[in-house]
C-alpha angles and dihedrals in degrees: 000000000000123000124258098037102110092098093057113126111262092227091054092051092046090051091051091053093045092051091050092048090049091055093046096048093042091053093045089054091049089051090057092047092049093049089050091053093243097129131070116233134359123323123207114192133211098209111147096022100073097115092059097055096037095045091049098045092046087074094053133084124225087253092057118094130237132181120201142196138241084281091061110134091090093051091047093054094039090057091051102266118163112259092207092058091043094051092046088053093050090048089052097246132152089237089063123116089256095031091262093293099104104046130188099333097048108051111148141160117182091189087067094041092254104141091184150273114271135216091205114086106240091008093130098061098081094037093054092045091052090050090050091050090051091050090052093048091051092040088218098146095245123145125211121212124193116202113202140155131241090257091057090055087076091065115103093230088068091068093040095054093043088054098048094042090052096046091049095038092232120190094249142135121203104208111193113192100201103197092162092239132097106196103291095350134084103244096223089065094059106026122072122214129347117318093221090062089064091058097044091077090062112030149351113296136206126190115195142169101270093200091061105082094194093050090051091047091052094047094047091045088060092048094047091049090054091049095048090046092059094251095124135237132341131201114223120185119196115196108217142136137241110229099189126053126277085270133355092256090055097123091060091053094047095046091205097325124129134208098175136022131250088238091057092053093047091051089062092050096062120115089250094058108025105100096223097044090047093053093045089053090050092051095049097041090052094047093244096122134005129221092262093056091048091048089051090055091051092049094047093049093046089056090049091053093046090051091049091054090053090049092052096045092049092052128106120260115259115272108247090203088072087076088075094059105031094071101034128021118243094003113161120239 
């Protein structure tokens, strides 16, 4: 854990842990549902990266904007999205956050500043920049944060939005979750140089341990303060690791192929590297929480996830007729 955090409010630290545990347990349940064939469409999970999303979003207000990726459940929950509505959406139900018409890769809730997950790699860059530009025009104090992966940093729009946000001093944070993997490929085999060096030409940069929730929180807090103070954008890179495959149907895509070893994955699941285990060790070793309090969080969150599954399964199937009105207003069926 990062230095200088012993004075953190116990309730704040407890909330950080609970949000990370919620993401982990929610994603683990989705993994089971996907493997059982219960869900429509592909599912991309955030397991192993919880500290990055939670630490970052803990510095944002509901009124601040975020854009997400195809791996967006963690960002949705980290920003305060409702797990019931998210599960209903992933199960394809009318009670879903997008009425069951968006699915796993398109969870969104504008009331929480969540402008949406995105099935297009790098699709959030321009959306977040537009939101930041709007916030500057209105002078409303909002900050826009774009979550993206190291693979998305190879898209041309990354450079374009860094340039315009820097020139116009937009209230924006570029949050690169560098999990070292680009779909089914090790990123170092397709990406030249260090990603942070690309951003240095445009704005201040911070590289931080993305599995240390307090380090992420501190780094993003600095970036958000710059944005709110009219000083322009900041690039924050969180080094982390994706435990599960690119998607839950990965084995079918790979047809026996491998792009990483079992030993590599297990090395990132140790208590010293797993973001939740690391934070729990920090809390107990510093006398902030005991094992009983942590166990209570796990039990409470597990009940919340179980209830969300029941809510989703009891929902009504999405109305296919919505397809006639979601693209064009007043279109006849």
